[in-house]
C-alpha positions as CSV (number, residue, x, y, z in Angstrom):
1,M,-68.5,-4.5,28.0
2,P,-66.6,-1.8,26.0
3,V,-62.9,-1.8,26.0
4,E,-61.0,1.4,26.1
5,S,-58.7,1.8,23.1
6,G,-55.0,2.5,23.4
7,S,-55.3,6.1,22.0
8,S,-58.1,7.1,24.4
9,A,-56.1,5.6,27.3
10,A,-53.0,7.5,26.4
11,A,-55.1,10.7,26.1
12,R,-56.6,10.1,29.5
13,Q,-53.1,9.6,31.0
14,A,-51.8,12.8,29.4
15,K,-54.8,14.7,30.7
16,Q,-54.3,13.4,34.2
17,K,-50.6,14.3,34.0
18,R,-51.4,17.9,33.0
19,K,-54.0,18.1,35.7
20,S,-51.6,16.9,38.4
21,H,-48.9,19.2,37.1
22,S,-51.3,22.2,37.2
23,L,-52.3,21.3,40.7
24,S,-48.7,21.3,41.8
25,I,-48.2,24.7,40.1
26,R,-51.2,26.1,42.0
27,R,-49.9,24.7,45.3
28,T,-46.5,26.3,44.6
29,N,-48.0,29.6,43.7
30,S,-50.3,29.6,46.7
31,T,-47.5,29.0,49.1
32,E,-45.2,31.7,47.6
33,Q,-47.0,34.4,49.6
34,E,-46.8,32.4,52.8
35,R,-43.0,31.8,52.2
36,S,-42.4,35.5,51.5
37,G,-44.2,36.4,54.8
38,L,-42.1,33.8,56.7
39,Q,-38.9,35.2,55.0
40,R,-39.8,38.7,56.3
41,E,-40.4,37.4,59.8
42,M,-37.1,35.5,59.7
43,L,-35.2,38.5,58.5
44,E,-36.7,40.7,61.2
45,G,-36.2,38.2,64.0
46,Q,-32.6,37.1,63.3
47,D,-29.5,39.0,64.3
48,S,-27.0,39.0,61.5
49,K,-24.3,41.3,60.2
50,L,-25.3,40.8,56.6
51,P,-27.3,43.6,54.9
52,L,-31.0,43.1,54.8
53,S,-31.1,43.2,51.0
54,L,-28.4,40.5,50.7
55,R,-30.2,38.3,53.2
56,S,-33.4,38.7,51.3
57,N,-31.7,37.7,48.1
58,L,-30.2,34.6,49.7
59,L,-33.5,33.5,51.1
60,D,-35.2,34.1,47.7
61,L,-32.5,31.9,46.0
62,F,-32.8,29.2,48.5
63,G,-36.6,29.3,48.0
64,Q,-36.2,28.9,44.3
65,I,-33.9,25.9,44.8
66,E,-36.4,24.3,47.2
67,R,-39.2,24.7,44.6
68,E,-37.0,23.2,41.8
69,F,-36.4,20.1,44.0
70,E,-40.1,19.9,44.8
71,N,-41.0,19.9,41.1
72,L,-38.3,17.2,40.4
73,Y,-39.7,15.1,43.3
74,I,-43.2,15.3,41.9
75,E,-42.0,14.4,38.4
76,N,-40.1,11.5,39.9
77,L,-43.2,10.1,41.6
78,E,-45.1,10.4,38.3
79,L,-42.4,8.6,36.4
80,R,-42.4,5.8,38.9
81,R,-46.2,5.4,38.6
82,E,-45.9,5.3,34.8
83,I,-43.2,2.6,35.0
84,E,-45.3,0.5,37.3
85,T,-48.3,0.9,34.9
86,L,-46.1,-0.1,31.9
87,N,-44.8,-3.1,33.8
88,D,-48.3,-4.2,34.6
89,R,-49.4,-3.8,31.0
90,L,-46.3,-5.7,29.8
91,A,-47.1,-8.6,32.1
92,A,-50.8,-8.6,31.1
93,E,-50.1,-8.5,27.4
94,G,-47.6,-11.3,27.7
95,Q,-50.2,-13.5,29.3
96,T,-52.9,-12.6,26.8
97,I,-50.8,-13.2,23.7
98,E,-49.6,-16.6,24.9
99,G,-53.2,-17.8,25.0
100,G,-54.2,-16.0,21.8
101,D,-54.3,-16.9,18.2
102,L,-51.2,-18.0,16.3
103,A,-51.8,-15.2,13.7
104,K,-50.3,-12.8,16.3
105,G,-46.9,-14.5,16.1
106,A,-44.9,-11.4,15.6
107,L,-46.4,-9.6,18.6
108,K,-46.0,-12.7,20.7
109,T,-42.3,-12.8,19.8
110,K,-41.8,-9.2,20.7
111,A,-43.6,-9.5,24.1
112,S,-41.7,-12.7,25.0
113,H,-38.4,-11.0,24.1
114,S,-39.2,-8.1,26.4
115,T,-40.3,-10.4,29.1
116,S,-37.1,-12.5,28.8
117,Q,-35.0,-9.3,29.0
118,L,-36.8,-8.2,32.1
119,S,-36.4,-11.6,33.7
120,Q,-32.7,-11.7,32.8
121,K,-32.1,-8.4,34.5
122,L,-33.9,-9.7,37.6
123,K,-31.9,-12.8,37.6
124,T,-28.6,-10.9,37.3
125,T,-29.6,-8.6,40.1
126,Y,-30.5,-11.5,42.5
127,K,-27.5,-13.5,41.5
128,A,-25.2,-10.6,42.2
129,S,-26.7,-9.9,45.6
130,T,-26.4,-13.5,46.7
131,S,-23.1,-14.4,45.0
132,K,-21.3,-13.6,48.3
133,I,-23.4,-16.2,50.1
134,V,-23.2,-18.8,47.4
135,S,-19.4,-18.5,47.0
136,S,-19.0,-19.5,50.6
137,F,-20.4,-22.9,49.8
138,K,-17.8,-23.6,47.1
139,A,-15.4,-26.1,48.7
140,T,-11.8,-26.0,47.6
141,T,-9.5,-28.9,48.3
142,S,-6.6,-26.7,49.3
143,R,-5.8,-23.0,49.5
144,A,-3.2,-20.8,47.8
145,V,-0.8,-19.0,50.2
146,C,-0.5,-15.3,49.4
147,Q,2.2,-13.0,50.8
148,L,2.6,-9.3,50.3
149,V,6.2,-8.7,49.4
150,R,6.6,-5.0,48.5
151,E,4.8,-1.8,47.9
152,Y,5.7,0.6,45.1
153,V,4.8,4.2,46.2
154,G,5.6,7.4,44.3
155,H,2.7,8.4,42.1
156,R,0.7,11.4,43.0
157,D,-2.6,10.1,41.7
158,G,-4.4,6.8,41.1
159,I,-2.6,4.0,39.0
160,W,-4.7,2.8,36.1
161,D,-2.5,0.0,34.7
162,L,0.7,-1.9,35.2
163,S,2.8,-4.3,33.2
164,V,6.0,-6.3,33.5
165,T,8.8,-6.4,30.9
166,R,9.2,-9.6,28.8
167,T,13.0,-9.1,28.4
168,Q,15.9,-8.5,30.7
169,P,16.2,-6.5,32.8
170,V,12.8,-7.4,34.3
171,V,11.1,-4.2,35.6
172,L,7.6,-3.2,36.6
173,G,5.9,-0.4,34.7
174,T,2.9,1.7,36.0
175,A,0.6,4.1,34.3
176,S,-1.0,6.8,36.4
177,A,-3.6,9.6,36.3
178,D,-0.8,12.0,37.4
179,H,0.2,12.2,33.6
180,T,3.3,10.0,34.2
181,A,4.5,6.4,33.7
182,M,7.1,4.9,36.0
183,L,9.5,2.0,35.8
184,W,10.4,0.2,39.1
185,S,12.9,-2.2,40.4
186,I,10.9,-5.2,41.4
187,E,13.4,-6.3,44.1
188,T,14.0,-3.0,45.8
189,G,10.9,-0.9,45.0
190,K,13.0,1.9,43.7
191,C,11.8,4.1,40.8
192,L,14.2,3.7,37.9
193,L,12.7,6.0,35.3
194,K,9.8,8.4,35.1
195,Y,8.2,9.1,31.6
196,M,6.7,12.6,31.5
197,G,5.9,13.0,27.8
198,H,2.1,12.9,28.0
199,Q,-0.2,15.8,28.6
200,G,-3.0,13.8,30.1
201,S,-3.7,10.8,32.2
202,V,-1.6,7.7,31.3
203,N,-4.2,4.9,31.0
204,S,-2.1,2.0,29.8
205,I,1.4,0.7,29.6
206,K,2.8,-2.3,27.7
207,F,6.3,-3.4,26.9
208,H,7.8,-4.5,23.6
209,P,8.2,-8.3,23.3
210,T,11.9,-8.2,22.4
211,E,13.3,-4.6,22.8
212,Q,13.5,-2.1,25.6
213,M,10.6,0.0,24.4
214,A,7.3,0.9,26.2
215,L,3.9,1.8,24.7
216,T,1.7,4.1,26.7
217,A,-1.9,5.3,26.0
218,S,-3.1,8.6,27.3
219,G,-6.1,10.9,27.7
220,D,-4.3,13.4,25.5
221,Q,-5.7,11.4,22.5
222,T,-2.3,9.9,21.6
223,A,-0.2,6.8,22.3
224,H,3.6,7.1,22.7
225,I,6.4,4.7,22.1
226,W,9.5,5.5,24.1
227,R,12.8,3.7,24.7
228,Y,14.3,3.2,28.1
229,M,17.7,2.2,29.5
230,V,17.7,1.3,33.2
231,Q,20.2,-0.2,35.6
232,L,18.9,-2.4,38.4
233,P,20.1,-1.5,41.9
234,T,21.5,-4.0,44.4
235,P,18.7,-5.9,46.1
236,Q,18.1,-5.2,49.8
237,P,16.9,-7.7,52.4
238,V,13.1,-7.8,52.7
239,A,11.5,-7.7,56.1
240,D,9.9,-11.1,57.0
241,I,6.1,-11.0,56.5
242,S,4.3,-13.9,58.0
243,Q,2.4,-16.1,55.4
244,A,-1.2,-16.8,55.8
245,P,-4.0,-18.4,53.7
246,C,-5.7,-15.6,51.8
247,D,-9.2,-16.4,52.8
248,D,-8.4,-16.3,56.5
249,D,-7.5,-12.6,56.4
250,V,-10.6,-10.8,57.8
251,D,-10.9,-7.1,57.7
252,F,-13.0,-6.1,60.7
253,S,-12.8,-2.4,59.8
254,D,-14.0,-0.9,56.5
255,K,-12.5,2.4,57.4
256,D,-9.9,3.8,54.9
257,E,-6.6,5.1,56.0
258,A,-5.7,8.7,55.2
259,D,-3.8,8.8,51.9
260,G,-1.7,11.9,52.5
261,E,0.2,13.6,49.8
262,A,2.6,11.0,48.3
263,E,5.8,12.5,47.3
264,G,7.4,11.3,44.1
265,P,11.0,9.9,44.1
266,N,13.5,12.7,44.2
267,D,16.4,10.9,42.6
268,C,14.4,9.2,39.8
269,P,15.6,10.2,36.3
270,S,13.0,11.4,33.9
271,L,12.3,11.1,30.2
272,R,10.1,13.6,28.3
273,M,10.5,12.8,24.6
274,A,8.8,9.9,22.8
275,A,10.5,8.1,19.9
276,T,7.1,7.7,18.1
277,T,3.8,9.3,18.6
278,L,0.6,7.6,17.3
279,R,-2.1,10.1,16.4
280,S,-5.5,9.4,14.8
281,H,-8.0,9.2,17.6
282,Q,-10.6,11.9,18.4
283,G,-11.0,10.9,22.0
284,V,-9.2,9.5,25.0
285,V,-6.9,6.6,24.2
286,I,-7.8,4.1,27.0
287,A,-5.5,1.2,26.1
288,A,-2.8,0.0,23.7
289,D,-0.9,-3.2,23.0
290,W,1.8,-4.7,20.7
291,L,0.9,-7.2,18.1
292,V,3.0,-10.4,18.0
293,G,6.5,-9.5,16.7
294,G,6.3,-5.9,17.9
295,K,6.1,-4.4,14.4
296,Q,2.6,-3.2,14.8
297,A,0.6,-1.7,17.7
298,V,-3.2,-1.4,18.4
299,T,-4.9,1.3,20.4
300,A,-8.4,1.6,21.8
301,S,-10.2,4.9,22.3
302,W,-13.3,6.5,23.6
303,D,-14.1,7.5,20.0
304,R,-15.5,4.0,19.6
305,A,-12.7,2.8,17.3
306,A,-9.5,0.8,17.6
307,N,-6.6,1.7,15.4
308,L,-3.8,-0.5,14.0
309,Y,-0.5,1.3,13.4
310,D,2.8,0.5,11.8
311,V,5.4,1.1,14.5
312,E,8.3,2.2,12.2
313,T,6.4,4.7,10.1
314,S,3.7,5.5,12.8
315,E,1.1,5.3,9.9
316,L,-2.4,4.1,10.4
317,V,-2.9,0.7,8.8
318,H,-6.5,-0.1,9.8
319,S,-9.3,1.5,11.7
320,L,-11.4,-1.1,13.6
321,T,-14.9,0.3,13.9
322,G,-18.2,-1.2,14.9
323,H,-18.6,-0.7,18.6
324,D,-21.6,1.4,19.6
325,Q,-20.0,3.0,22.6
326,E,-16.6,3.9,24.1
327,L,-13.9,1.2,24.1
328,T,-12.5,0.2,27.5
329,H,-9.6,-2.2,26.7
330,C,-7.7,-4.0,23.9
331,C,-5.5,-7.0,24.0
332,T,-3.4,-9.0,21.5
333,H,-2.8,-12.7,21.3
334,P,0.8,-13.7,22.4
335,T,1.5,-15.9,19.4
336,Q,-1.1,-15.1,16.7
337,R,-2.3,-12.0,14.9
338,L,-5.5,-11.7,16.9
339,V,-6.9,-8.6,18.7
340,V,-9.8,-8.4,21.1
341,T,-11.5,-5.1,22.0
342,S,-13.9,-4.4,24.9
343,S,-16.5,-1.8,25.1
344,R,-19.2,-0.1,27.2
345,D,-21.8,-1.5,24.7
346,T,-21.7,-4.8,26.7
347,T,-19.8,-6.6,23.9
348,F,-16.3,-7.6,23.0
349,R,-15.0,-8.1,19.4
350,L,-12.4,-10.5,18.1
351,W,-10.4,-9.2,15.1
352,D,-8.5,-11.7,13.0
353,F,-5.5,-10.5,11.0
354,R,-3.9,-13.9,10.3
355,D,-4.9,-13.8,6.7
356,P,-3.5,-10.5,5.1
357,S,-6.3,-10.5,2.5
358,I,-9.2,-11.1,4.9
359,H,-9.8,-9.2,8.2
360,S,-12.7,-10.8,9.9
361,V,-14.5,-9.7,13.0
362,N,-16.7,-11.6,15.4
363,V,-19.0,-9.9,18.0
364,F,-19.8,-11.6,21.3
365,Q,-22.6,-10.6,23.6
366,G,-22.0,-12.5,26.8
367,H,-22.4,-9.7,29.3
368,T,-25.2,-7.4,30.5
369,D,-23.0,-4.4,31.4
370,T,-19.7,-2.7,30.4
371,V,-17.0,-5.2,29.4
372,T,-14.0,-3.8,31.2
373,S,-11.4,-6.1,29.7
374,A,-11.0,-9.3,27.6
375,V,-7.6,-11.0,27.4
376,F,-6.1,-14.0,25.6
377,T,-4.5,-17.0,27.3
378,V,-1.6,-19.0,25.9
379,G,-4.0,-21.6,24.7
380,D,-7.3,-21.1,22.8
381,N,-9.2,-19.2,25.4
382,V,-10.4,-15.7,26.0
383,V,-11.3,-14.4,29.4
384,S,-13.7,-11.5,29.7
385,G,-14.6,-9.4,32.8
386,S,-17.5,-7.0,33.2
387,D,-19.2,-4.5,35.4
388,D,-22.1,-7.0,35.7
389,R,-19.9,-8.7,38.3
390,T,-19.1,-11.8,36.1
391,V,-16.0,-13.2,34.5
392,K,-16.4,-15.6,31.6
393,V,-14.0,-18.1,30.0
394,W,-14.5,-18.7,26.3
395,D,-13.1,-21.2,23.8
396,L,-11.8,-19.6,20.6
397,K,-13.0,-22.7,18.6
398,N,-16.5,-22.3,19.9
399,M,-17.5,-18.9,21.1
400,R,-21.3,-19.4,21.2
401,S,-21.4,-19.9,25.0
402,P,-18.8,-19.6,27.8
403,I,-17.1,-22.8,29.1
404,A,-17.0,-21.3,32.6
405,T,-18.7,-18.4,34.4
406,I,-17.4,-16.8,37.6
407,R,-19.9,-14.7,39.6
408,T,-18.6,-12.1,42.1
409,D,-20.0,-9.5,44.5
410,S,-18.3,-6.5,42.8
411,A,-17.5,-5.1,39.4
412,V,-14.4,-6.5,37.8
413,N,-11.7,-4.3,36.3
414,R,-8.6,-5.3,34.1
415,I,-8.0,-8.9,34.6
416,S,-4.9,-11.0,33.9
417,V,-4.1,-14.7,33.4
418,S,-1.0,-16.5,34.5
419,V,0.9,-18.1,31.6
420,N,2.4,-21.0,33.5
421,Q,-0.2,-21.7,36.2
422,R,-3.3,-20.6,34.2
423,I,-4.8,-18.7,37.1
424,I,-7.1,-15.6,36.6
425,A,-6.5,-12.6,38.9
426,L,-9.6,-10.4,39.3
427,P,-9.2,-6.9,40.6
428,H,-12.5,-5.4,42.0
429,D,-14.1,-2.1,42.8
430,N,-14.5,-3.2,46.4
431,R,-10.6,-3.2,46.9
432,Q,-10.4,-7.0,46.7
433,V,-8.2,-9.2,44.4
434,R,-9.4,-12.8,43.9
435,L,-7.8,-15.7,42.2
436,F,-9.7,-18.4,40.2
437,D,-8.6,-21.2,38.0
438,M,-9.8,-21.6,34.3
439,S,-12.7,-23.8,35.3
440,G,-14.2,-21.1,37.6
441,V,-13.1,-22.6,41.0
442,R,-12.1,-20.0,43.5
443,L,-8.5,-20.4,44.8
444,A,-7.8,-17.5,47.1
445,R,-8.4,-13.9,48.0
446,L,-5.4,-11.7,48.5
447,P,-5.0,-10.3,52.0
448,R,-6.6,-6.9,52.7
449,S,-6.7,-5.2,56.1
450,N,-5.9,-1.8,57.6
451,R,-2.2,-2.8,57.6
452,Q,-1.8,-4.3,54.1
453,G,-3.5,-4.4,50.8
454,H,-5.3,-1.8,48.8
455,R,-7.4,1.0,50.4
456,R,-9.1,2.0,47.2
457,M,-10.5,0.5,44.0
458,V,-8.1,-2.0,42.5
459,C,-7.8,-1.1,38.8
460,C,-5.5,-3.8,37.3
461,S,-3.5,-6.9,37.9
462,A,-0.5,-8.4,36.1
463,W,1.4,-11.6,36.4
464,C,5.2,-12.0,36.2
465,E,6.5,-15.5,35.4
466,D,10.3,-14.7,35.6
467,N,10.5,-13.5,39.2
468,N,10.6,-15.7,42.3
469,S,9.9,-13.1,44.9
470,C,6.9,-11.3,43.2
471,N,4.8,-13.2,40.7
472,L,1.6,-11.1,40.8
473,F,1.2,-7.3,40.9
474,S,-1.9,-5.1,41.5
475,C,-2.5,-1.4,41.4
476,G,-5.3,0.9,42.4
477,F,-6.6,4.3,43.2
478,D,-4.7,4.4,46.5
479,R,-1.7,5.5,44.4
480,Q,0.4,2.4,45.0
481,A,1.3,-0.8,43.3
482,I,1.8,-4.0,45.3
483,G,3.9,-7.0,44.6
484,W,2.6,-10.4,45.8
485,N,4.1,-13.9,46.1
486,I,1.4,-16.5,45.2
487,N,2.2,-20.1,46.2
488,I,-0.1,-22.5,44.5
489,P,0.0,-26.1,45.9
490,A,1.1,-28.8,43.4
491,L,-2.4,-30.4,43.7
492,L,-4.0,-27.3,42.2
493,Q,-1.4,-26.9,39.5
494,E,-2.0,-30.5,38.2
495,K,-5.6,-29.6,37.7
C-alpha cells in the first residue's frame, strides 16, 4: 500500500487550509448584504436622537469588529486542529522509532526528548492542580503560632519589596510602584522618611550592612544609594490580638474589600537627592543588593544583564551577561562574594567573585517557568522560587539536583529565609503566605481573612531577627506591609 510522503501531506494540508479560508471568506461576503439590509431595518425601526448617518457608521464599525472576531475564531479552530494532528504524529513517530532500526539513533533521541518534554509539562500541570489536596495529607507534629502585630499603611500604589536594616536603629523599608521608598518605625507603624528621588516605580530596597545607607532599584533604569538619619518615636501599646494556629484560620469569603485611596503620611519628612546614582542599564532595574562588606553593589535589569558597581566611584566593574530573557531578582551571599541572579528564562545563575582573577558562572535549570527569586542562606544552600508553583532547596556543594522540593497551589514571588530559625517564607499570587522548613515540611500558613491579612497578591517577605514583636514582614499589591510575630515551637527549631 503506498505511503503518502511528508511533502505531499503538507501540500494537501495547505490546500485544505486555503479552501476552508476561501469558504469562510465567501460566507462572510454572502452575509454582508443580509447584514446591511438588517442594519437599514434596525435604523428605521429604532427611535434614537443620533443622526441617521452616525448610527449607520456605528453599525458598520460594529459589523467590521464582528467579522474580525469571526475570522480569529475560525483561525483558532484551525490552529487547534493542527496542534492535535501534530501531537498525534509525534506520538506515532515515537512509537515507530522505538521499534525501528538502531541506525535511526539521532531521530530516536530527538523524538524521545520531545516526548519527555511533553510528559514533563503534563506532570507539572497535574501536580500543580492536585498539590492543594496532597498538602493536606502532610502531617506536622506541631504548628507554628502566627500573630498579626501591625500594618504599615501609607503608599499610594502596590508595594514590590521590603527590607529590614541590619544596624541600629532597626527600621523597615518598603519600595512601591508609587515612585517612592519609605522607612517605618517597626514598633509604632509611623513613617520616618520618604525617599522621592526616583522617576519610576521603586522595585527593590536593600540596606547597607554597616552604615545608614539604602540601595533602591527603579523602573527609571537607575539604582540610587541614599543616606538616611531617623529618630525612632516612643512605642505605643499595641491592641491585644488573639493568637491562633495559622492553618485554622479559614476564609469563608473570597471577596476583596474596597481599597479606597490611601493617603500618605502628612508629617513624614522627605528626601529627594541620592548620594550616588548607578547608571548603565538599558531597561528597568528590577532588583539590587550589596556585596559582602558594602563596597560593591549588584543590580539586575530587564535588559538581560546584571551589573556590578563600585559604590565609591559609581563605576561599572563587571557586566554579568548570559541570561536569555529579562532578569527578575538578584541576591548576594551574606559572608562570601557570591551573587545569584534569576530570570524569566527559567534559570538562575551563580556568579563567583571569590577569586579576583577568575569570575566563574554556573547555570541551573531546575524550573519550568520564570524563576522569580533565588536567595542564599547562612549555610551552603540556595533556595529558588518560581512561577511554576515550586520552591527548591539546593546545596552549593552539589547543585545537580535539589535536596528538597516544595510544591504549592500558586505562583511564588520573592521568598526569604530566616537566619536563626532557617524557615522559608513563601509569598503567593493567591494572597497567602506559607512557612516551610529547609527539608520541605510545611509549618504554617499566615492568617488571611476579611479582617486581617493581605487582600491582593503578596509580592515579598522579609525576616527580622532583632525584633521581638515582629520577626516577619510581608507586602503586597493592597498597598500595605504587615508585621507578624511567628512563634516556632522548640521541637521544630531542634529539627
